[in-house]
mmJSON file of the N, C-alpha and C atoms, coordinates in Angstrom:
{"data_MODEL":{"atom_site":{
"group_PDB":["ATOM","ATOM","ATOM","ATOM","ATOM","ATOM","ATOM","ATOM","ATOM","ATOM","ATOM","ATOM","ATOM","ATOM","ATOM","ATOM","ATOM","ATOM","ATOM","ATOM","ATOM","ATOM","ATOM","ATOM","ATOM","ATOM","ATOM","ATOM","ATOM","ATOM","ATOM","ATOM","ATOM","ATOM","ATOM","ATOM","ATOM","ATOM","ATOM","ATOM","ATOM","ATOM","ATOM","ATOM","ATOM","ATOM","ATOM","ATOM","ATOM","ATOM","ATOM","ATOM","ATOM","ATOM","ATOM","ATOM","ATOM","ATOM","ATOM","ATOM","ATOM","ATOM","ATOM","ATOM","ATOM","ATOM","ATOM","ATOM","ATOM","ATOM","ATOM","ATOM","ATOM","ATOM","ATOM","ATOM","ATOM","ATOM","ATOM","ATOM","ATOM","ATOM","ATOM","ATOM","ATOM","ATOM","ATOM","ATOM","ATOM","ATOM","ATOM","ATOM","ATOM","ATOM","ATOM","ATOM","ATOM","ATOM","ATOM","ATOM","ATOM","ATOM","ATOM","ATOM","ATOM","ATOM","ATOM","ATOM","ATOM","ATOM","ATOM","ATOM","ATOM","ATOM","ATOM","ATOM","ATOM","ATOM","ATOM","ATOM","ATOM","ATOM","ATOM","ATOM","ATOM","ATOM","ATOM","ATOM","ATOM","ATOM","ATOM","ATOM","ATOM","ATOM","ATOM","ATOM","ATOM","ATOM","ATOM","ATOM","ATOM","ATOM","ATOM","ATOM","ATOM","ATOM","ATOM","ATOM","ATOM","ATOM","ATOM","ATOM","ATOM","ATOM","ATOM","ATOM","ATOM","ATOM","ATOM","ATOM","ATOM","ATOM","ATOM","ATOM","ATOM","ATOM","ATOM","ATOM","ATOM","ATOM","ATOM","ATOM","ATOM","ATOM","ATOM","ATOM","ATOM","ATOM","ATOM","ATOM","ATOM","ATOM","ATOM","ATOM","ATOM","ATOM","ATOM","ATOM","ATOM","ATOM","ATOM","ATOM","ATOM","ATOM","ATOM","ATOM","ATOM","ATOM","ATOM","ATOM","ATOM","ATOM","ATOM","ATOM","ATOM","ATOM","ATOM","ATOM","ATOM","ATOM","ATOM","ATOM","ATOM","ATOM","ATOM","ATOM","ATOM","ATOM","ATOM","ATOM","ATOM","ATOM","ATOM","ATOM","ATOM","ATOM","ATOM","ATOM","ATOM","ATOM","ATOM","ATOM","ATOM","ATOM","ATOM","ATOM","ATOM","ATOM","ATOM","ATOM"],
"id":[1,2,3,4,5,6,7,8,9,10,11,12,13,14,15,16,17,18,19,20,21,22,23,24,25,26,27,28,29,30,31,32,33,34,35,36,37,38,39,40,41,42,43,44,45,46,47,48,49,50,51,52,53,54,55,56,57,58,59,60,61,62,63,64,65,66,67,68,69,70,71,72,73,74,75,76,77,78,79,80,81,82,83,84,85,86,87,88,89,90,91,92,93,94,95,96,97,98,99,100,101,102,103,104,105,106,107,108,109,110,111,112,113,114,115,116,117,118,119,120,121,122,123,124,125,126,127,128,129,130,131,132,133,134,135,136,137,138,139,140,141,142,143,144,145,146,147,148,149,150,151,152,153,154,155,156,157,158,159,160,161,162,163,164,165,166,167,168,169,170,171,172,173,174,175,176,177,178,179,180,181,182,183,184,185,186,187,188,189,190,191,192,193,194,195,196,197,198,199,200,201,202,203,204,205,206,207,208,209,210,211,212,213,214,215,216,217,218,219,220,221,222,223,224,225,226,227,228,229,230,231,232,233,234,235,236,237,238,239,240],
"type_symbol":["N","C","C","N","C","C","N","C","C","N","C","C","N","C","C","N","C","C","N","C","C","N","C","C","N","C","C","N","C","C","N","C","C","N","C","C","N","C","C","N","C","C","N","C","C","N","C","C","N","C","C","N","C","C","N","C","C","N","C","C","N","C","C","N","C","C","N","C","C","N","C","C","N","C","C","N","C","C","N","C","C","N","C","C","N","C","C","N","C","C","N","C","C","N","C","C","N","C","C","N","C","C","N","C","C","N","C","C","N","C","C","N","C","C","N","C","C","N","C","C","N","C","C","N","C","C","N","C","C","N","C","C","N","C","C","N","C","C","N","C","C","N","C","C","N","C","C","N","C","C","N","C","C","N","C","C","N","C","C","N","C","C","N","C","C","N","C","C","N","C","C","N","C","C","N","C","C","N","C","C","N","C","C","N","C","C","N","C","C","N","C","C","N","C","C","N","C","C","N","C","C","N","C","C","N","C","C","N","C","C","N","C","C","N","C","C","N","C","C","N","C","C","N","C","C","N","C","C","N","C","C","N","C","C","N","C","C","N","C","C"],
"label_atom_id":["N","CA","C","N","CA","C","N","CA","C","N","CA","C","N","CA","C","N","CA","C","N","CA","C","N","CA","C","N","CA","C","N","CA","C","N","CA","C","N","CA","C","N","CA","C","N","CA","C","N","CA","C","N","CA","C","N","CA","C","N","CA","C","N","CA","C","N","CA","C","N","CA","C","N","CA","C","N","CA","C","N","CA","C","N","CA","C","N","CA","C","N","CA","C","N","CA","C","N","CA","C","N","CA","C","N","CA","C","N","CA","C","N","CA","C","N","CA","C","N","CA","C","N","CA","C","N","CA","C","N","CA","C","N","CA","C","N","CA","C","N","CA","C","N","CA","C","N","CA","C","N","CA","C","N","CA","C","N","CA","C","N","CA","C","N","CA","C","N","CA","C","N","CA","C","N","CA","C","N","CA","C","N","CA","C","N","CA","C","N","CA","C","N","CA","C","N","CA","C","N","CA","C","N","CA","C","N","CA","C","N","CA","C","N","CA","C","N","CA","C","N","CA","C","N","CA","C","N","CA","C","N","CA","C","N","CA","C","N","CA","C","N","CA","C","N","CA","C","N","CA","C","N","CA","C","N","CA","C","N","CA","C","N","CA","C","N","CA","C","N","CA","C","N","CA","C","N","CA","C"],
"label_alt_id":[null,null,null,null,null,null,null,null,null,null,null,null,null,null,null,null,null,null,null,null,null,null,null,null,null,null,null,null,null,null,null,null,null,null,null,null,null,null,null,null,null,null,null,null,null,null,null,null,null,null,null,null,null,null,null,null,null,null,null,null,null,null,null,null,null,null,null,null,null,null,null,null,null,null,null,null,null,null,null,null,null,null,null,null,null,null,null,null,null,null,null,null,null,null,null,null,null,null,null,null,null,null,null,null,null,null,null,null,null,null,null,null,null,null,null,null,null,null,null,null,null,null,null,null,null,null,null,null,null,null,null,null,null,null,null,null,null,null,null,null,null,null,null,null,null,null,null,null,null,null,null,null,null,null,null,null,null,null,null,null,null,null,null,null,null,null,null,null,null,null,null,null,null,null,null,null,null,null,null,null,null,null,null,null,null,null,null,null,null,null,null,null,null,null,null,null,null,null,null,null,null,null,null,null,null,null,null,null,null,null,null,null,null,null,null,null,null,null,null,null,null,null,null,null,null,null,null,null,null,null,null,null,null,null,null,null,null,null,null,null],
"label_comp_id":["MET","MET","MET","THR","THR","THR","GLU","GLU","GLU","GLU","GLU","GLU","TYR","TYR","TYR","GLY","GLY","GLY","ALA","ALA","ALA","LEU","LEU","LEU","PHE","PHE","PHE","LYS","LYS","LYS","LYS","LYS","LYS","LYS","LYS","LYS","THR","THR","THR","ILE","ILE","ILE","GLN","GLN","GLN","CYS","CYS","CYS","MET","MET","MET","LEU","LEU","LEU","GLN","GLN","GLN","SER","SER","SER","PHE","PHE","PHE","PHE","PHE","PHE","LYS","LYS","LYS","ASP","ASP","ASP","GLU","GLU","GLU","LYS","LYS","LYS","THR","THR","THR","LYS","LYS","LYS","MET","MET","MET","THR","THR","THR","SER","SER","SER","GLU","GLU","GLU","ALA","ALA","ALA","ILE","ILE","ILE","HIS","HIS","HIS","LEU","LEU","LEU","SER","SER","SER","ARG","ARG","ARG","GLU","GLU","GLU","LEU","LEU","LEU","ILE","ILE","ILE","GLY","GLY","GLY","LEU","LEU","LEU","PHE","PHE","PHE","ILE","ILE","ILE","THR","THR","THR","GLU","GLU","GLU","ALA","ALA","ALA","ILE","ILE","ILE","MET","MET","MET","ARG","ARG","ARG","SER","SER","SER","CYS","CYS","CYS","LYS","LYS","LYS","GLU","GLU","GLU","ALA","ALA","ALA","GLU","GLU","GLU","LYS","LYS","LYS","ASP","ASP","ASP","SER","SER","SER","THR","THR","THR","THR","THR","THR","THR","THR","THR","VAL","VAL","VAL","SER","SER","SER","ILE","ILE","ILE","GLU","GLU","GLU","HIS","HIS","HIS","LEU","LEU","LEU","GLU","GLU","GLU","LYS","LYS","LYS","ILE","ILE","ILE","LEU","LEU","LEU","PRO","PRO","PRO","GLN","GLN","GLN","LEU","LEU","LEU","LEU","LEU","LEU","LEU","LEU","LEU","ASP","ASP","ASP","PHE","PHE","PHE"],
"label_asym_id":["A","A","A","A","A","A","A","A","A","A","A","A","A","A","A","A","A","A","A","A","A","A","A","A","A","A","A","A","A","A","A","A","A","A","A","A","A","A","A","A","A","A","A","A","A","A","A","A","A","A","A","A","A","A","A","A","A","A","A","A","A","A","A","A","A","A","A","A","A","A","A","A","A","A","A","A","A","A","A","A","A","A","A","A","A","A","A","A","A","A","A","A","A","A","A","A","A","A","A","A","A","A","A","A","A","A","A","A","A","A","A","A","A","A","A","A","A","A","A","A","A","A","A","A","A","A","A","A","A","A","A","A","A","A","A","A","A","A","A","A","A","A","A","A","A","A","A","A","A","A","A","A","A","A","A","A","A","A","A","A","A","A","A","A","A","A","A","A","A","A","A","A","A","A","A","A","A","A","A","A","A","A","A","A","A","A","A","A","A","A","A","A","A","A","A","A","A","A","A","A","A","A","A","A","A","A","A","A","A","A","A","A","A","A","A","A","A","A","A","A","A","A","A","A","A","A","A","A","A","A","A","A","A","A","A","A","A","A","A","A"],
"label_entity_id":["1","1","1","1","1","1","1","1","1","1","1","1","1","1","1","1","1","1","1","1","1","1","1","1","1","1","1","1","1","1","1","1","1","1","1","1","1","1","1","1","1","1","1","1","1","1","1","1","1","1","1","1","1","1","1","1","1","1","1","1","1","1","1","1","1","1","1","1","1","1","1","1","1","1","1","1","1","1","1","1","1","1","1","1","1","1","1","1","1","1","1","1","1","1","1","1","1","1","1","1","1","1","1","1","1","1","1","1","1","1","1","1","1","1","1","1","1","1","1","1","1","1","1","1","1","1","1","1","1","1","1","1","1","1","1","1","1","1","1","1","1","1","1","1","1","1","1","1","1","1","1","1","1","1","1","1","1","1","1","1","1","1","1","1","1","1","1","1","1","1","1","1","1","1","1","1","1","1","1","1","1","1","1","1","1","1","1","1","1","1","1","1","1","1","1","1","1","1","1","1","1","1","1","1","1","1","1","1","1","1","1","1","1","1","1","1","1","1","1","1","1","1","1","1","1","1","1","1","1","1","1","1","1","1","1","1","1","1","1","1"],
"label_seq_id":[1,1,1,2,2,2,3,3,3,4,4,4,5,5,5,6,6,6,7,7,7,8,8,8,9,9,9,10,10,10,11,11,11,12,12,12,13,13,13,14,14,14,15,15,15,16,16,16,17,17,17,18,18,18,19,19,19,20,20,20,21,21,21,22,22,22,23,23,23,24,24,24,25,25,25,26,26,26,27,27,27,28,28,28,29,29,29,30,30,30,31,31,31,32,32,32,33,33,33,34,34,34,35,35,35,36,36,36,37,37,37,38,38,38,39,39,39,40,40,40,41,41,41,42,42,42,43,43,43,44,44,44,45,45,45,46,46,46,47,47,47,48,48,48,49,49,49,50,50,50,51,51,51,52,52,52,53,53,53,54,54,54,55,55,55,56,56,56,57,57,57,58,58,58,59,59,59,60,60,60,61,61,61,62,62,62,63,63,63,64,64,64,65,65,65,66,66,66,67,67,67,68,68,68,69,69,69,70,70,70,71,71,71,72,72,72,73,73,73,74,74,74,75,75,75,76,76,76,77,77,77,78,78,78,79,79,79,80,80,80],
"pdbx_PDB_ins_code":[null,null,null,null,null,null,null,null,null,null,null,null,null,null,null,null,null,null,null,null,null,null,null,null,null,null,null,null,null,null,null,null,null,null,null,null,null,null,null,null,null,null,null,null,null,null,null,null,null,null,null,null,null,null,null,null,null,null,null,null,null,null,null,null,null,null,null,null,null,null,null,null,null,null,null,null,null,null,null,null,null,null,null,null,null,null,null,null,null,null,null,null,null,null,null,null,null,null,null,null,null,null,null,null,null,null,null,null,null,null,null,null,null,null,null,null,null,null,null,null,null,null,null,null,null,null,null,null,null,null,null,null,null,null,null,null,null,null,null,null,null,null,null,null,null,null,null,null,null,null,null,null,null,null,null,null,null,null,null,null,null,null,null,null,null,null,null,null,null,null,null,null,null,null,null,null,null,null,null,null,null,null,null,null,null,null,null,null,null,null,null,null,null,null,null,null,null,null,null,null,null,null,null,null,null,null,null,null,null,null,null,null,null,null,null,null,null,null,null,null,null,null,null,null,null,null,null,null,null,null,null,null,null,null,null,null,null,null,null,null],
"Cartn_x":[64.615,64.906,66.417,66.909,68.346,68.785,67.832,68.197,68.777,69.417,69.998,68.976,67.783,66.74,65.502,64.534,63.284,63.145,61.927,61.622,61.871,62.549,62.807,62.196,61.57,60.973,61.514,61.616,62.054,60.974,61.415,60.465,59.492,59.988,59.138,58.061,58.405,57.433,56.302,56.656,55.653,54.79,55.417,54.691,53.693,54.12,53.231,52.091,52.413,51.397,50.32,50.743,49.783,49.008,49.678,48.994,47.946,48.082,47.079,45.719,45.705,44.458,43.874,44.619,44.128,43.085,42.003,40.96,41.365,42.083,42.517,43.974,44.224,45.583,46.558,46.045,46.894,47.362,46.861,47.245,48.731,49.424,50.877,51.155,52.307,52.765,54.108,54.272,55.567,56.56,57.824,58.849,58.791,58.376,58.232,57.095,55.984,54.857,55.258,56.02,56.497,57.434,58.327,59.278,58.545,57.573,56.835,56.002,55.419,54.654,55.57,56.751,57.751,58.129,58.322,58.646,57.508,56.281,55.129,54.919,55.021,54.856,55.97,57.183,58.293,58.064,57.568,57.272,56.165,55.148,54.034,54.52,55.329,55.845,56.752,57.622,58.522,57.728,56.708,55.87,55.125,54.643,53.952,54.898,56.121,57.112,57.422,57.639,57.979,56.832,55.621,54.483,54.268,54.468,54.324,55.379,56.59,57.658,57.299,56.755,56.36,55.244,54.32,53.233,53.778,54.771,55.401,56.101,56.748,57.405,56.392,55.208,54.154,53.757,53.811,53.472,54.669,55.756,56.985,57.519,57.537,58.082,59.052,59.995,60.963,60.611,59.523,59.089,57.817,57.824,56.64,55.813,54.543,53.65,52.574,51.809,50.729,49.708,49.56,48.617,49.038,50.331,50.818,50.486,50.68,50.333,48.829,48.038,46.585,46.136,46.832,46.478,46.749,47.841,48.216,47.6,47.136,46.689,45.544,44.48,43.397,43.874,44.66,45.129,46.129,46.96,47.932,47.205,46.157,45.41,44.725,44.241,43.645,44.681,45.887,46.941,47.452,47.417,47.882,46.73],
"Cartn_y":[134.769,134.025,133.846,134.08,133.998,132.656,131.805,130.516,129.636,128.567,127.634,126.617,126.651,125.725,126.529,125.844,126.506,126.691,126.923,127.127,128.587,128.792,130.142,130.303,131.417,131.729,133.057,133.204,134.479,135.526,136.761,137.849,138.0,137.874,138.028,136.947,135.74,134.641,134.959,135.411,135.762,136.919,137.926,139.087,138.681,137.888,137.445,136.591,135.712,134.842,135.663,136.603,137.41,138.353,138.942,139.868,139.177,137.88,137.162,137.145,137.418,137.443,138.854,139.874,141.244,141.5,142.183,142.501,143.672,144.621,145.803,145.615,145.676,145.478,146.547,147.677,148.786,148.631,147.621,147.401,147.076,147.767,147.582,146.973,146.342,145.793,146.417,146.802,147.331,146.181,146.498,145.457,144.807,145.555,144.982,143.96,144.254,143.318,142.034,142.178,141.005,140.182,140.861,140.179,139.411,140.039,139.379,138.22,138.381,137.295,136.124,136.431,135.408,134.629,135.335,134.692,133.781,134.279,133.517,132.259,132.378,131.214,130.206,130.691,129.801,129.046,129.736,129.086,128.05,128.384,127.47,126.184,126.313,125.156,124.316,124.977,124.271,123.501,124.135,123.474,122.281,122.423,121.311,120.129,120.412,119.347,118.658,119.448,118.874,118.007,118.486,117.714,116.442,116.542,115.361,114.312,114.754,113.825,113.126,113.861,113.256,112.233,112.554,111.633,110.354,110.488,109.321,108.464,109.104,108.369,107.553,108.126,107.403,106.13,106.19,105.03,104.107,104.382,103.584,103.48,104.614,104.653,105.822,105.699,106.776,107.625,107.27,108.011,108.783,110.062,110.893,110.817,110.509,110.406,111.491,111.583,112.576,112.304,111.055,110.713,111.351,111.433,112.07,113.562,114.181,115.598,115.807,114.921,115.035,114.896,114.085,113.898,115.146,115.861,117.008,118.321,118.345,119.597,120.312,119.611,120.343,121.113,120.456,121.138,122.242,122.012,123.027,124.304,124.143,125.307,126.039,125.297,125.929,126.672,126.126,126.751,128.036,128.115,129.318,130.265],
"Cartn_z":[106.503,107.701,107.799,108.94,109.118,109.696,110.088,110.639,109.545,109.96,109.012,108.529,109.035,108.647,108.272,107.71,107.361,105.863,105.459,104.048,103.68,102.588,102.093,100.715,100.501,99.214,98.73,97.429,96.863,97.108,97.33,97.579,96.42,95.211,94.025,93.981,94.394,94.419,95.387,96.576,97.588,97.094,96.525,96.029,94.941,93.991,92.908,93.441,94.389,94.958,95.68,96.517,97.267,96.356,95.372,94.483,93.617,93.429,92.638,93.344,94.658,95.415,95.544,95.167,95.271,94.19,94.556,93.586,92.704,93.277,92.531,92.107,90.808,90.292,90.769,91.223,91.66,93.105,93.791,95.182,95.253,96.135,96.303,97.671,97.79,99.062,99.4,100.645,101.058,101.172,101.151,101.259,102.634,103.655,104.995,105.022,104.351,104.292,103.569,102.511,101.769,102.648,103.348,104.231,105.329,105.971,107.051,106.525,105.342,104.726,104.409,103.931,103.617,104.874,105.973,107.251,107.71,107.64,108.101,107.258,105.954,105.08,105.33,105.538,105.85,107.147,108.164,109.447,109.294,108.505,108.277,107.614,106.573,105.851,106.76,107.501,108.414,109.47,110.016,111.027,110.423,109.207,108.536,108.354,107.969,107.776,109.108,110.149,111.46,111.995,111.899,112.396,111.576,110.275,109.41,109.759,110.058,110.468,111.77,112.723,113.999,113.786,112.876,112.568,111.93,111.074,110.442,111.496,112.472,113.557,114.355,114.574,115.297,114.556,113.208,112.379,112.175,112.879,112.788,111.364,110.673,109.323,109.204,108.31,108.102,106.893,106.21,105.03,105.337,105.069,105.264,103.99,104.147,102.993,103.071,102.021,101.975,103.084,103.472,104.544,105.866,106.099,107.326,107.317,106.179,106.052,106.234,105.657,105.789,107.242,108.012,109.419,110.253,109.938,110.779,110.287,109.054,108.449,109.184,109.596,110.29,111.522,112.38,113.594,113.249,112.255,111.824,111.374,110.595,110.125,111.279,112.256,113.435,114.258,114.339,115.13,114.487,113.171,112.504,112.301],
"occupancy":[1.0,1.0,1.0,1.0,1.0,1.0,1.0,1.0,1.0,1.0,1.0,1.0,1.0,1.0,1.0,1.0,1.0,1.0,1.0,1.0,1.0,1.0,1.0,1.0,1.0,1.0,1.0,1.0,1.0,1.0,1.0,1.0,1.0,1.0,1.0,1.0,1.0,1.0,1.0,1.0,1.0,1.0,1.0,1.0,1.0,1.0,1.0,1.0,1.0,1.0,1.0,1.0,1.0,1.0,1.0,1.0,1.0,1.0,1.0,1.0,1.0,1.0,1.0,1.0,1.0,1.0,1.0,1.0,1.0,1.0,1.0,1.0,1.0,1.0,1.0,1.0,1.0,1.0,1.0,1.0,1.0,1.0,1.0,1.0,1.0,1.0,1.0,1.0,1.0,1.0,1.0,1.0,1.0,1.0,1.0,1.0,1.0,1.0,1.0,1.0,1.0,1.0,1.0,1.0,1.0,1.0,1.0,1.0,1.0,1.0,1.0,1.0,1.0,1.0,1.0,1.0,1.0,1.0,1.0,1.0,1.0,1.0,1.0,1.0,1.0,1.0,1.0,1.0,1.0,1.0,1.0,1.0,1.0,1.0,1.0,1.0,1.0,1.0,1.0,1.0,1.0,1.0,1.0,1.0,1.0,1.0,1.0,1.0,1.0,1.0,1.0,1.0,1.0,1.0,1.0,1.0,1.0,1.0,1.0,1.0,1.0,1.0,1.0,1.0,1.0,1.0,1.0,1.0,1.0,1.0,1.0,1.0,1.0,1.0,1.0,1.0,1.0,1.0,1.0,1.0,1.0,1.0,1.0,1.0,1.0,1.0,1.0,1.0,1.0,1.0,1.0,1.0,1.0,1.0,1.0,1.0,1.0,1.0,1.0,1.0,1.0,1.0,1.0,1.0,1.0,1.0,1.0,1.0,1.0,1.0,1.0,1.0,1.0,1.0,1.0,1.0,1.0,1.0,1.0,1.0,1.0,1.0,1.0,1.0,1.0,1.0,1.0,1.0,1.0,1.0,1.0,1.0,1.0,1.0,1.0,1.0,1.0,1.0,1.0,1.0],
"B_iso_or_equiv":[0.0,0.0,0.0,0.0,0.0,0.0,0.0,0.0,0.0,0.0,0.0,0.0,0.0,0.0,0.0,0.0,0.0,0.0,0.0,0.0,0.0,0.0,0.0,0.0,0.0,0.0,0.0,0.0,0.0,0.0,0.0,0.0,0.0,0.0,0.0,0.0,0.0,0.0,0.0,0.0,0.0,0.0,0.0,0.0,0.0,0.0,0.0,0.0,0.0,0.0,0.0,0.0,0.0,0.0,0.0,0.0,0.0,0.0,0.0,0.0,0.0,0.0,0.0,0.0,0.0,0.0,0.0,0.0,0.0,0.0,0.0,0.0,0.0,0.0,0.0,0.0,0.0,0.0,0.0,0.0,0.0,0.0,0.0,0.0,0.0,0.0,0.0,0.0,0.0,0.0,0.0,0.0,0.0,0.0,0.0,0.0,0.0,0.0,0.0,0.0,0.0,0.0,0.0,0.0,0.0,0.0,0.0,0.0,0.0,0.0,0.0,0.0,0.0,0.0,0.0,0.0,0.0,0.0,0.0,0.0,0.0,0.0,0.0,0.0,0.0,0.0,0.0,0.0,0.0,0.0,0.0,0.0,0.0,0.0,0.0,0.0,0.0,0.0,0.0,0.0,0.0,0.0,0.0,0.0,0.0,0.0,0.0,0.0,0.0,0.0,0.0,0.0,0.0,0.0,0.0,0.0,0.0,0.0,0.0,0.0,0.0,0.0,0.0,0.0,0.0,0.0,0.0,0.0,0.0,0.0,0.0,0.0,0.0,0.0,0.0,0.0,0.0,0.0,0.0,0.0,0.0,0.0,0.0,0.0,0.0,0.0,0.0,0.0,0.0,0.0,0.0,0.0,0.0,0.0,0.0,0.0,0.0,0.0,0.0,0.0,0.0,0.0,0.0,0.0,0.0,0.0,0.0,0.0,0.0,0.0,0.0,0.0,0.0,0.0,0.0,0.0,0.0,0.0,0.0,0.0,0.0,0.0,0.0,0.0,0.0,0.0,0.0,0.0,0.0,0.0,0.0,0.0,0.0,0.0,0.0,0.0,0.0,0.0,0.0,0.0],
"pdbx_formal_charge":[null,null,null,null,null,null,null,null,null,null,null,null,null,null,null,null,null,null,null,null,null,null,null,null,null,null,null,null,null,null,null,null,null,null,null,null,null,null,null,null,null,null,null,null,null,null,null,null,null,null,null,null,null,null,null,null,null,null,null,null,null,null,null,null,null,null,null,null,null,null,null,null,null,null,null,null,null,null,null,null,null,null,null,null,null,null,null,null,null,null,null,null,null,null,null,null,null,null,null,null,null,null,null,null,null,null,null,null,null,null,null,null,null,null,null,null,null,null,null,null,null,null,null,null,null,null,null,null,null,null,null,null,null,null,null,null,null,null,null,null,null,null,null,null,null,null,null,null,null,null,null,null,null,null,null,null,null,null,null,null,null,null,null,null,null,null,null,null,null,null,null,null,null,null,null,null,null,null,null,null,null,null,null,null,null,null,null,null,null,null,null,null,null,null,null,null,null,null,null,null,null,null,null,null,null,null,null,null,null,null,null,null,null,null,null,null,null,null,null,null,null,null,null,null,null,null,null,null,null,null,null,null,null,null,null,null,null,null,null,null],
"auth_seq_id":[1,1,1,2,2,2,3,3,3,4,4,4,5,5,5,6,6,6,7,7,7,8,8,8,9,9,9,10,10,10,11,11,11,12,12,12,13,13,13,14,14,14,15,15,15,16,16,16,17,17,17,18,18,18,19,19,19,20,20,20,21,21,21,22,22,22,23,23,23,24,24,24,25,25,25,26,26,26,27,27,27,28,28,28,29,29,29,30,30,30,31,31,31,32,32,32,33,33,33,34,34,34,35,35,35,36,36,36,37,37,37,38,38,38,39,39,39,40,40,40,41,41,41,42,42,42,43,43,43,44,44,44,45,45,45,46,46,46,47,47,47,48,48,48,49,49,49,50,50,50,51,51,51,52,52,52,53,53,53,54,54,54,55,55,55,56,56,56,57,57,57,58,58,58,59,59,59,60,60,60,61,61,61,62,62,62,63,63,63,64,64,64,65,65,65,66,66,66,67,67,67,68,68,68,69,69,69,70,70,70,71,71,71,72,72,72,73,73,73,74,74,74,75,75,75,76,76,76,77,77,77,78,78,78,79,79,79,80,80,80],
"auth_comp_id":["MET","MET","MET","THR","THR","THR","GLU","GLU","GLU","GLU","GLU","GLU","TYR","TYR","TYR","GLY","GLY","GLY","ALA","ALA","ALA","LEU","LEU","LEU","PHE","PHE","PHE","LYS","LYS","LYS","LYS","LYS","LYS","LYS","LYS","LYS","THR","THR","THR","ILE","ILE","ILE","GLN","GLN","GLN","CYS","CYS","CYS","MET","MET","MET","LEU","LEU","LEU","GLN","GLN","GLN","SER","SER","SER","PHE","PHE","PHE","PHE","PHE","PHE","LYS","LYS","LYS","ASP","ASP","ASP","GLU","GLU","GLU","LYS","LYS","LYS","THR","THR","THR","LYS","LYS","LYS","MET","MET","MET","THR","THR","THR","SER","SER","SER","GLU","GLU","GLU","ALA","ALA","ALA","ILE","ILE","ILE","HIS","HIS","HIS","LEU","LEU","LEU","SER","SER","SER","ARG","ARG","ARG","GLU","GLU","GLU","LEU","LEU","LEU","ILE","ILE","ILE","GLY","GLY","GLY","LEU","LEU","LEU","PHE","PHE","PHE","ILE","ILE","ILE","THR","THR","THR","GLU","GLU","GLU","ALA","ALA","ALA","ILE","ILE","ILE","MET","MET","MET","ARG","ARG","ARG","SER","SER","SER","CYS","CYS","CYS","LYS","LYS","LYS","GLU","GLU","GLU","ALA","ALA","ALA","GLU","GLU","GLU","LYS","LYS","LYS","ASP","ASP","ASP","SER","SER","SER","THR","THR","THR","THR","THR","THR","THR","THR","THR","VAL","VAL","VAL","SER","SER","SER","ILE","ILE","ILE","GLU","GLU","GLU","HIS","HIS","HIS","LEU","LEU","LEU","GLU","GLU","GLU","LYS","LYS","LYS","ILE","ILE","ILE","LEU","LEU","LEU","PRO","PRO","PRO","GLN","GLN","GLN","LEU","LEU","LEU","LEU","LEU","LEU","LEU","LEU","LEU","ASP","ASP","ASP","PHE","PHE","PHE"],
"auth_asym_id":["A","A","A","A","A","A","A","A","A","A","A","A","A","A","A","A","A","A","A","A","A","A","A","A","A","A","A","A","A","A","A","A","A","A","A","A","A","A","A","A","A","A","A","A","A","A","A","A","A","A","A","A","A","A","A","A","A","A","A","A","A","A","A","A","A","A","A","A","A","A","A","A","A","A","A","A","A","A","A","A","A","A","A","A","A","A","A","A","A","A","A","A","A","A","A","A","A","A","A","A","A","A","A","A","A","A","A","A","A","A","A","A","A","A","A","A","A","A","A","A","A","A","A","A","A","A","A","A","A","A","A","A","A","A","A","A","A","A","A","A","A","A","A","A","A","A","A","A","A","A","A","A","A","A","A","A","A","A","A","A","A","A","A","A","A","A","A","A","A","A","A","A","A","A","A","A","A","A","A","A","A","A","A","A","A","A","A","A","A","A","A","A","A","A","A","A","A","A","A","A","A","A","A","A","A","A","A","A","A","A","A","A","A","A","A","A","A","A","A","A","A","A","A","A","A","A","A","A","A","A","A","A","A","A","A","A","A","A","A","A"],
"auth_atom_id":["N","CA","C","N","CA","C","N","CA","C","N","CA","C","N","CA","C","N","CA","C","N","CA","C","N","CA","C","N","CA","C","N","CA","C","N","CA","C","N","CA","C","N","CA","C","N","CA","C","N","CA","C","N","CA","C","N","CA","C","N","CA","C","N","CA","C","N","CA","C","N","CA","C","N","CA","C","N","CA","C","N","CA","C","N","CA","C","N","CA","C","N","CA","C","N","CA","C","N","CA","C","N","CA","C","N","CA","C","N","CA","C","N","CA","C","N","CA","C","N","CA","C","N","CA","C","N","CA","C","N","CA","C","N","CA","C","N","CA","C","N","CA","C","N","CA","C","N","CA","C","N","CA","C","N","CA","C","N","CA","C","N","CA","C","N","CA","C","N","CA","C","N","CA","C","N","CA","C","N","CA","C","N","CA","C","N","CA","C","N","CA","C","N","CA","C","N","CA","C","N","CA","C","N","CA","C","N","CA","C","N","CA","C","N","CA","C","N","CA","C","N","CA","C","N","CA","C","N","CA","C","N","CA","C","N","CA","C","N","CA","C","N","CA","C","N","CA","C","N","CA","C","N","CA","C","N","CA","C","N","CA","C","N","CA","C","N","CA","C","N","CA","C","N","CA","C","N","CA","C"],
"pdbx_PDB_model_num":[1,1,1,1,1,1,1,1,1,1,1,1,1,1,1,1,1,1,1,1,1,1,1,1,1,1,1,1,1,1,1,1,1,1,1,1,1,1,1,1,1,1,1,1,1,1,1,1,1,1,1,1,1,1,1,1,1,1,1,1,1,1,1,1,1,1,1,1,1,1,1,1,1,1,1,1,1,1,1,1,1,1,1,1,1,1,1,1,1,1,1,1,1,1,1,1,1,1,1,1,1,1,1,1,1,1,1,1,1,1,1,1,1,1,1,1,1,1,1,1,1,1,1,1,1,1,1,1,1,1,1,1,1,1,1,1,1,1,1,1,1,1,1,1,1,1,1,1,1,1,1,1,1,1,1,1,1,1,1,1,1,1,1,1,1,1,1,1,1,1,1,1,1,1,1,1,1,1,1,1,1,1,1,1,1,1,1,1,1,1,1,1,1,1,1,1,1,1,1,1,1,1,1,1,1,1,1,1,1,1,1,1,1,1,1,1,1,1,1,1,1,1,1,1,1,1,1,1,1,1,1,1,1,1,1,1,1,1,1,1]
}}}
């Protein structure tokens, strides 16, 4: 991601995480697939943070808690 904000993950982290779900150990991922997965996961995390912050604002608090994340998670998963 080239923006100044957002979650960034190392390519190796994304590759290891995704490969842990592959049934065949010989399955390979192209660098483009890793890059796009990295972008998507970064967007997902950023969106979760933004929605959780808005939920905290509704509760008139400046601290985001796990309860705020739990409130936004169902709709977030449906949206993605």
